C-alpha positions in Angstrom: -99.8 -99.5 -200.0 -96.7 -98.9 -201.6 -95.0 -95.6 -202.0 -95.7 -95.6 -206.1 -99.1 -95.6 -206.0 -99.1 -92.2 -204.0 -97.3 -90.2 -206.1 -99.4 -87.0 -207.7 -98.7 -84.4 -210.0 -98.3 -84.4 -213.6 -94.5 -85.8 -215.1 -92.6 -82.6 -217.2 -93.9 -82.0 -220.8 -90.8 -81.3 -222.9 -93.1 -80.6 -226.5 -90.0 -78.7 -228.2 -90.2 -77.0 -231.4 -89.8 -79.3 -234.5 -86.0 -79.8 -235.7 -84.4 -82.4 -237.6 -81.8 -82.9 -234.6 -79.8 -85.8 -234.2 -79.0 -87.7 -230.7 -76.1 -86.2 -230.4 -75.9 -87.6 -226.7 -73.0 -90.2 -226.9 -69.0 -89.0 -227.0 -66.5 -87.7 -225.1 -66.7 -86.3 -222.1 -66.8 -82.1 -222.8 -68.1 -82.5 -226.5 -70.9 -80.2 -226.4 -69.2 -76.7 -225.2 -70.8 -74.4 -222.6 -74.2 -75.1 -221.4 -76.1 -71.5 -219.7 -78.2 -72.0 -216.9 -80.1 -68.7 -215.2 -81.5 -68.8 -212.0 -82.9 -64.5 -211.6 -82.5 -65.6 -207.6 -78.6 -65.3 -207.8 -76.9 -68.0 -205.2 -75.4 -66.8 -202.4 -73.3 -69.8 -201.3 -73.0 -73.5 -202.9 -73.3 -75.8 -199.0 -76.9 -76.4 -198.5 -76.7 -77.2 -195.1 -76.2 -73.7 -194.5 -78.9 -72.2 -196.5 -82.3 -73.4 -197.3 -82.5 -71.4 -200.2 -83.5 -72.7 -203.1 -81.4 -70.8 -205.6 -78.6 -72.1 -203.7 -79.4 -76.0 -202.4 -80.2 -76.3 -206.8 -76.8 -74.6 -207.7 -74.4 -77.1 -205.3 -76.4 -80.4 -206.7 -74.1 -79.4 -209.8 -71.2 -80.5 -207.5 -72.3 -82.1 -204.1 -74.6 -85.1 -204.5 -76.4 -87.0 -202.5 -76.2 -90.9 -201.6 -79.4 -91.5 -203.3 -82.2 -89.2 -205.1 -85.5 -88.8 -206.4 -86.8 -88.9 -209.9 -89.0 -87.3 -211.9 -91.7 -89.3 -210.8 -90.7 -89.1 -206.6 -88.9 -93.0 -207.1 -85.9 -93.4 -205.5 -83.1 -93.9 -207.3 -79.5 -94.3 -205.9 -76.8 -92.1 -206.9 -73.3 -92.5 -204.7 -75.3 -95.6 -203.4 -74.9 -98.9 -204.7 -78.5 -99.1 -204.4 -81.9 -97.9 -202.4 -81.9 -99.7 -199.0 -85.3 -101.7 -198.3 -86.5 -104.2 -196.3 -86.6 -106.6 -198.6 -82.6 -106.4 -199.6 -81.8 -106.3 -195.9 -80.9 -102.4 -196.0 -83.4 -101.8 -193.5 -83.6 -103.7 -190.6 -86.7 -105.7 -189.2 -87.6 -103.5 -186.5 -87.2 -100.2 -188.7 -84.0 -98.6 -186.4 -81.4 -99.0 -188.9 -80.6 -98.3 -192.1 -77.5 -99.3 -193.9 -75.6 -97.6 -197.3 -73.2 -99.3 -199.5 -70.9 -96.5 -201.5 -70.4 -97.9 -205.2 -66.6 -98.8 -205.5 -64.1 -96.4 -207.1 -65.7 -93.1 -206.2 -63.9 -90.5 -206.2 -63.7 -86.8 -205.2 -63.1 -84.4 -207.8 -60.3 -83.6 -206.3 -59.1 -87.4 -207.0 -58.7 -88.9 -203.3 -61.4 -91.4 -202.4 -65.0 -90.8 -201.3 -65.1 -93.2 -198.1 -67.8 -94.1 -195.7 -66.1 -91.1 -193.5 -67.3 -88.6 -196.0 -71.0 -89.7 -194.9 -70.6 -89.9 -191.3 -68.8 -86.6 -191.0 -71.6 -84.6 -193.0 -74.2 -86.1 -190.5 -72.1 -85.3 -187.5 -71.4 -81.3 -189.4 -74.9 -81.1 -189.7 -76.0 -82.7 -185.9 -73.2 -80.3 -184.2 -75.5 -78.5 -181.3 -73.0 -75.6 -181.7 -73.6 -74.9 -184.7 -76.6 -74.1 -186.5 -78.3 -76.1 -189.6 -80.2 -75.5 -192.6 -80.8 -79.0 -193.2 -81.1 -80.4 -189.5 -85.4 -81.9 -190.0 -83.0 -84.6 -192.5 -81.4 -85.9 -189.6 -84.8 -86.0 -187.2 -84.3 -89.1 -185.0 -80.6 -89.9 -185.9 -79.3 -91.0 -183.0 -75.6 -92.0 -184.1 -74.3 -92.8 -188.2 -71.4 -95.6 -187.4 -68.7 -96.4 -189.8 -69.2 -100.2 -190.6 -66.2 -100.5 -193.2 -64.6 -98.2 -196.0 -67.9 -98.2 -198.0 -70.8 -98.9 -195.7 -72.4 -96.6 -193.2 -75.1 -97.2 -190.7 -77.7 -94.9 -189.7 -79.6 -95.6 -185.9 -82.6 -94.0 -185.3 -83.8 -93.5 -181.8 -87.3 -94.9 -182.4 -88.7 -96.8 -185.3 -88.0 -95.3 -188.6 -90.5 -96.1 -190.9 -89.2 -93.5 -193.8 -85.5 -93.5 -193.3 -84.8 -91.3 -196.4 -84.5 -88.3 -194.6 -80.3 -88.2 -194.2 -78.3 -88.4 -197.8 -81.3 -88.5 -199.8 -82.2 -85.5 -202.2 -80.2 -82.5 -202.9 -80.6 -81.1 -199.6 -78.7 -83.6 -197.9 -75.7 -84.5 -200.3 -72.3 -85.4 -199.3 -69.3 -83.0 -198.3 -65.7 -83.9 -198.3 -64.9 -83.9 -194.9 -60.9 -83.5 -195.4 -62.2 -80.2 -196.7 -64.8 -78.6 -194.0 -62.8 -80.5 -191.2 -62.0 -76.9 -189.8 -65.4 -75.6 -190.2 -68.0 -77.1 -187.9 -69.9 -76.1 -184.8 -69.9 -72.2 -185.0 -66.9 -72.1 -187.3 -69.3 -73.1 -190.2 -70.1 -69.7 -191.5 -66.8 -68.7 -191.2 -64.8 -71.1 -193.9 -65.8 -69.6 -197.2 -63.3 -71.1 -199.4 -65.5 -74.6 -198.3 -68.6 -73.4 -198.4 -68.2 -71.1 -201.9 -65.6 -73.6 -203.5 -66.8 -76.9 -202.4 -64.9 -80.0 -204.0 -67.7 -82.8 -204.5 -68.6 -85.4 -206.5 -71.0 -83.9 -209.9 -70.7 -83.8 -213.1 -69.2 -80.0 -212.2 -67.0 -78.1 -210.5 -66.1 -75.0 -209.5 -63.8 -72.7 -211.2 -65.1 -69.0 -210.1 -67.8 -68.1 -207.3 -68.8 -65.0 -207.6 -72.0 -64.5 -205.0 -75.6 -63.2 -205.6 -73.9 -62.9 -209.5 -72.3 -65.6 -211.3 -70.8 -69.8 -211.2 -68.6 -70.6 -213.8 -68.0 -74.7 -213.6 -65.8 -77.0 -215.4 -66.9 -80.7 -216.1 -65.5 -83.1 -213.2 -62.6 -85.0 -214.9 -63.0 -87.7 -212.3 -67.0 -87.8 -212.8 -67.8 -91.8 -212.3 -69.8 -92.1 -215.6 -67.6 -92.2 -218.5 -68.5 -89.7 -221.5 -70.4 -87.4 -218.9 -71.2 -84.7 -218.6 -71.7 -83.8 -222.3 -70.5 -80.0 -222.0 -67.1 -78.8 -220.7 -68.5 -75.8 -219.2 -71.4 -74.3 -217.2 -72.2 -70.6 -216.5 -74.6 -70.3 -213.6 -76.2 -67.0 -214.3 -77.5 -65.2 -211.2 -80.5 -62.5 -210.8 -82.4 -60.1 -212.7 -85.8 -61.3 -212.6 -88.1 -64.1 -214.2 -88.9 -61.8 -216.8 -84.9 -61.5 -218.5 -84.2 -65.0 -217.3 -88.0 -66.5 -219.8 -86.5 -64.0 -222.4 -82.8 -65.1 -222.3 -84.6 -68.8 -223.6 -87.2 -68.3 -225.2 -87.2 -65.0 -227.5 -83.0 -64.3 -227.5 -81.6 -67.8 -226.9 -78.5 -66.0 -225.3 -79.0 -69.1 -221.7 -79.7 -72.7 -222.9 -82.5 -72.9 -219.6 -83.7 -70.6 -217.1 -85.4 -71.6 -213.8 -89.2 -70.7 -212.1 -90.5 -68.3 -214.3 -93.1 -67.1 -212.0 -94.9 -64.7 -214.4 -98.5 -64.6 -215.6 -99.7 -67.4 -218.1 -100.3 -65.3 -221.1 -96.5 -63.4 -220.9 -94.6 -66.6 -221.4 -97.1 -68.2 -224.1 -96.5 -64.7 -225.4 -92.3 -65.0 -225.3 -92.3 -68.7 -226.1 -93.5 -67.4 -229.7 -90.0 -66.3 -229.8 -89.2 -70.4 -230.9 -85.5 -70.3 -229.4 -87.0 -72.5 -226.0 -89.8 -74.0 -224.5 -92.1 -73.8 -220.9 -92.0 -77.1 -219.6 -94.0 -77.8 -216.4 -94.9 -79.9 -213.7 -96.8 -80.2 -210.3 -95.2 -81.0 -207.0 -95.5 -79.8 -203.6 -94.3 -76.1 -204.1 -97.0 -74.0 -202.2 -96.5 -69.7 -201.9 -97.5 -69.0 -198.3 -97.5 -66.3 -195.8 -95.6 -66.8 -192.5 -97.6 -65.1 -189.9 -94.1 -64.2 -186.6 -95.1 -65.7 -183.7 -92.8 -63.5 -181.9 -92.4 -59.8 -181.8 -90.2 -58.2 -184.4 -90.0 -54.5 -183.4 -86.8 -53.1 -183.8 -87.3 -51.4 -180.3 -86.3 -54.6 -178.7 -82.6 -54.6 -178.4 -80.8 -57.2 -181.1 -80.2 -60.7 -179.9 -84.3 -60.4 -178.6 -85.8 -59.1 -181.8 -87.7 -62.2 -183.3 -86.8 -64.5 -181.1 -89.4 -66.8 -178.2 -88.7 -63.8 -175.4 -90.6 -61.4 -177.0 -94.3 -63.0 -177.5 -95.8 -61.2 -181.1 -98.1 -58.1 -179.3 -101.0 -59.0 -182.0 -100.3 -62.0 -184.5 -100.4 -64.3 -181.1 -104.1 -63.7 -181.1 -105.3 -66.7 -183.3 -108.8 -64.6 -184.6 -106.4 -61.8 -186.0 -104.8 -64.4 -187.7 -108.1 -66.1 -189.1 -109.3 -63.2 -189.7 -106.4 -62.1 -192.1 -106.9 -65.5 -193.8 -111.0 -64.6 -194.5 -109.8 -61.5 -196.1 -107.7 -63.3 -199.0 -109.2 -64.3 -202.3 -106.9 -66.7 -202.9 -108.8 -68.1 -206.4 -107.7 -63.8 -207.5 -104.7 -64.7 -206.6 -103.8 -67.2 -209.1 -105.6 -66.6 -211.8 -103.8 -62.6 -211.1 -100.2 -65.0 -211.0 -100.3 -68.4 -212.2 -103.3 -69.5 -214.1 -103.1 -73.4 -215.4 -100.0 -73.2 -213.5 -101.4 -72.7 -209.7 -104.3 -74.0 -208.1 -105.8 -72.2 -204.9 -104.8 -74.0 -201.5 -105.3 -74.0 -197.2 -102.5 -76.7 -198.0 -99.1 -76.4 -196.3 -98.7 -80.3 -198.0 -100.7 -80.1 -201.4 -99.3 -83.9 -202.3 -98.9 -86.6 -202.4 -102.9 -87.1 -202.2 -102.3 -89.3 -198.9 -100.8 -86.7 -197.6 -103.1 -84.2 -198.5 -106.0 -82.5 -196.2 -109.1 -82.3 -197.6 -108.8 -78.3 -195.8 -111.2 -76.1 -198.5 -112.3 -73.4 -195.3 -110.0 -70.6 -196.9 -111.3 -70.9 -200.3 -114.0 -68.0 -200.0 -112.9 -65.0 -199.3 -115.8 -63.7 -196.6 -114.9 -60.1 -196.0 -117.6 -59.0 -193.7 -116.5 -62.5 -191.5 -113.2 -61.0 -190.9 -114.6 -57.5 -190.1 -117.2 -59.8 -187.5 -114.5 -62.0 -186.2 -112.5 -58.9 -185.4 -115.0 -56.7 -183.8 -115.8 -59.4 -181.3 -111.9 -60.5 -180.6 -111.9 -56.4 -179.3 -109.7 -55.3 -182.5 -111.8 -52.1 -182.9 -111.1 -48.9 -184.5 -111.6 -46.4 -181.4 -110.1 -43.4 -182.9 -111.6 -43.2 -186.4 -108.0 -43.8 -188.1 -109.0 -47.0 -190.4 -106.3 -49.2 -188.1 -108.3 -51.1 -185.2 -106.7 -51.6 -182.3 -106.5 -52.7 -179.1 -105.0 -52.0 -175.5 -102.9 -49.4 -177.1 -101.8 -51.9 -180.2 -103.0 -51.4 -183.7 -103.0 -53.7 -186.0 -100.0 -52.6 -188.0 -98.4 -55.1 -190.2 -94.9 -55.3 -191.8 -95.0 -57.8 -194.9 -92.3 -58.7 -196.5 -90.9 -60.9 -199.3 -89.2 -61.0 -202.6 -88.4 -58.9 -205.2 -90.8 -60.4 -208.1 -93.6 -59.0 -210.5 -96.4 -61.8 -209.3 -95.2 -61.5 -205.8 -95.3 -57.4 -205.6 -99.1 -58.2 -207.5 -100.1 -60.2 -204.1 -98.5 -57.8 -201.8 -101.0 -54.8 -203.7 -104.4 -57.0 -203.5 -103.9 -58.3 -200.3 -103.0 -55.2 -198.5 -105.8 -53.3 -200.0 -108.2 -56.7 -198.9 -106.2 -55.9 -195.2 -107.4 -52.8 -195.4 -110.9 -53.4 -196.0 -111.0 -55.3 -192.2 -109.1 -52.5 -190.9 -105.8 -53.2 -191.0 -102.6 -51.2 -191.8 -99.9 -52.8 -194.2 -96.9 -51.9 -195.3 -95.1 -53.2 -197.9 -91.6 -54.1 -198.6 -89.3 -56.4 -201.1 -86.1 -57.5 -200.6 -84.0 -58.8 -203.3 -83.8 -62.7 -203.5 -80.8 -63.4 -203.2 -80.5 -61.7 -199.8 -83.9 -62.7 -198.4 -83.1 -66.4 -199.6 -79.5 -65.5 -198.3 -77.8 -67.7 -195.7 -76.0 -64.8 -194.0 -76.2 -64.9 -190.3 -75.1 -61.0 -190.0 -77.6 -60.1 -192.4 -81.2 -59.0 -190.5 -83.4 -59.2 -194.4 -83.3 -63.1 -194.7 -87.0 -65.1 -194.7 -84.7 -66.6 -191.6 -84.1 -63.6 -189.5 -87.9 -62.7 -190.2 -87.3 -59.2 -189.3 -91.5 -58.7 -190.5 -94.5 -59.6 -188.9 -95.5 -61.2 -192.2 -93.9 -62.9 -195.3 -94.6 -64.2 -198.3 -92.2 -67.2 -199.9 -93.2 -70.8 -201.5 -92.0 -74.0 -200.0 -91.8 -77.4 -201.1 -90.1 -80.6 -200.1 -87.9 -83.6 -201.6 -89.3 -86.8 -202.5 -93.1 -88.1 -201.5 -93.2 -87.9 -197.6 -93.3 -85.5 -195.8 -92.4 -86.5 -192.7 -89.0 -83.9 -192.2 -90.7 -81.3 -193.9 -93.7 -81.6 -191.2 -90.5 -81.6 -188.4 -89.2 -78.7 -189.5 -91.7 -76.9 -187.3 -91.2 -78.3 -183.8 -90.1 -76.1 -181.5 -86.9 -77.0 -181.3 -86.0 -75.4 -184.6 -86.2 -72.2 -184.3 -84.1 -69.7 -186.2 -82.0 -67.7 -183.8 -78.9 -65.8 -182.9 -77.8 -68.8 -180.9 -78.4 -71.0 -184.5 -76.9 -68.2 -186.9 -80.2 -67.6 -187.7 -80.2 -71.1 -189.4 -83.5 -73.4 -188.2 -86.3 -74.4 -190.7 -89.2 -72.8 -188.3 -89.9 -69.8 -189.8 -92.3 -68.2 -187.8 -91.6 -69.7 -184.9 -94.3 -71.5 -184.4 -94.7 -73.7 -180.9 -97.4 -76.3 -180.1 -95.9 -79.5 -178.0 -98.8 -81.8 -179.1 -97.3 -81.0 -182.2 -94.0 -81.9 -181.3 -95.7 -85.2 -180.1 -97.6 -85.9 -183.0 -94.4 -85.5 -185.3 -92.4 -87.8 -183.0 -95.6 -90.6 -183.4 -95.6 -89.8 -187.0 -91.5 -91.2 -186.7 -92.4 -94.1 -184.7 -95.8 -95.6 -187.6 -95.4 -97.5 -190.4 -98.7 -98.4 -191.7 -99.1 -95.9 -194.4 -102.8 -95.0 -194.4 -102.1 -94.1 -190.7 -99.2 -91.8 -191.9 -101.7 -89.8 -193.8 -103.8 -89.5 -191.3 -101.1 -88.1 -189.1 -99.9 -85.9 -192.0 -102.6 -84.7 -192.3 -103.4 -83.8 -188.9 -99.9 -81.5 -188.7 -100.7 -80.0 -191.8 -104.3 -79.1 -190.3 -102.7 -77.8 -186.9 -100.6 -75.5 -188.7 -102.9 -73.6 -191.1 -107.0 -74.3 -190.7 -106.3 -74.5 -186.7 -103.9 -72.2 -185.7 -103.9 -70.2 -188.6 -99.6 -69.4 -187.8 -99.5 -70.7 -191.6 -101.4 -69.0 -194.9 -101.1 -71.3 -197.9 -101.6 -69.1 -200.6 -101.0 -70.7 -203.9 -100.2 -74.5 -205.0 -97.5 -73.8 -207.8 -96.7 -75.9 -210.7 -93.7 -75.0 -211.2 -92.5 -73.8 -214.8 -89.2 -73.1 -216.5 -87.9 -73.3 -219.5 -85.3 -75.3 -221.8 -83.4 -73.8 -225.4 -84.8 -76.4 -228.5 -81.3 -77.2 -228.6 -81.1 -78.3 -225.0 -81.9 -82.7 -225.2 -82.1 -84.3 -221.9 -83.5 -82.3 -219.8 -86.1 -83.7 -217.2 -88.5 -81.0 -215.0 -88.7 -83.1 -211.7 -90.3 -81.5 -208.8 -89.4 -84.3 -206.0 -85.7 -83.0 -206.0 -83.1 -80.8 -207.6 -84.7 -78.6 -211.1 -81.0 -79.6 -211.9 -81.2 -83.2 -210.7 -80.2 -84.9 -213.8 -77.9 -82.6 -215.6 -74.8 -85.5 -216.1 -77.8 -86.4 -218.8 -78.1 -82.5 -220.7 -76.4 -82.7 -223.8 -76.7 -80.2 -227.0 -79.0 -81.7 -230.0 -77.2 -81.7 -233.5 -78.6 -80.5 -236.2 -79.0 -82.9 -239.2 
């Protein structure tokens, strides 16, 4: 079965308002002046290896590029590489244990120095350094070595046959960084290199001129960019912070900005904004799932610092599978969709909702069952022994700290879920944190989603491309965020299951597509309906907005949303 047949999800539709516009996408670099982008979650760093937050990864993608990307249909396309290595062209070995990449000829960094295979090798070594924490370590799952063949050629060798060898250096989450700039920033020193992390030298269409963390980034066209006449814009302003409402208005009503990301707003609100006539919403479904993460470790502030939310202390009640299942049963996911997303959302029980090959038929969670949840807690011995309305057992009360980012839709979700949980005897304290902090990569902050100093937290996440192997590998036992990894790591809720780890390894050895689909579904189910360690809520369509004068925009749910910014241009009125 060919990868192309596995694709699922609507291609972005950009039905811009009618205008008499000429296709002004050819000419000198920088001809169209300034383009202004607003992400209401402000970037805190421009190094995607030190933050898995979408706003950090996507802002960095304007500067840093991978060897290859995924296009709007999930297809693999070369960027810094001459071509995508395959079995057919000899780039992937017959035994599936190596993949060999060849850089395009004449590539230079924005500082004018040559891009070489040494930079590619350095990038892998940087992320895989055992003394540091790398937010994208799952991208290098199963890699035994990265070896330089010549100045333009590098070979990645895997421990075992790797049917999907496109983890390293593919997509916005795994770009190439310059060895010279980051040479003294490896291991434990990585977070300390402010200049490199805030002002990376890249190969992308833009270079950083000023970065104010959690506020604004200004960029200029990269004069050494490899494609003549691109980018069309001489300056790019990337504004961060605020909220989704203000971002949407800034594009569709006032025209102050050209592009607004992730309009997590009620559908009627978006429709009203579009009446402003300055811009148009664009949307597509991919793999973005809003979920609840249930902490398997104890985040109590009574524990010594360095031991909170670590494997040393299991959670006092979320380790009980029946409690986790009852919390899931109490939720009306269809109502959450209706309230928060309308046609841009679908209720789901899956962490991997697409492509179809990998999507489980798990639908057990779609029907709310308050009475069933109560009965389950009764059966497990969680009862209200003192009549205060809160269930308890062995001196432990079902009291939950539930945190998420500051966002109108998420606060609506919090209020609804708190009410449903109160109906089954669970007391819930709500907390919301500024998105720039919550999704930031500051190892010193106690408020990041990776540190997880709460019992339950809610956010959305997805994976690059159409194969979930790296995404599912994030939940292996070795990938806990911890003090030892500067709180980097993708296994956010500290789920650990040896059988799961073994199945991830089996997925990495399996080449037959139908079998890969079966294994991926099992892994999804182990995280969801088998353990209830993750409670998926909504399969979210990506909704953003573009100015009616901005050309070249193609919404991509399989990679960075800004994947083709080099092709953007200003439409010219005739």
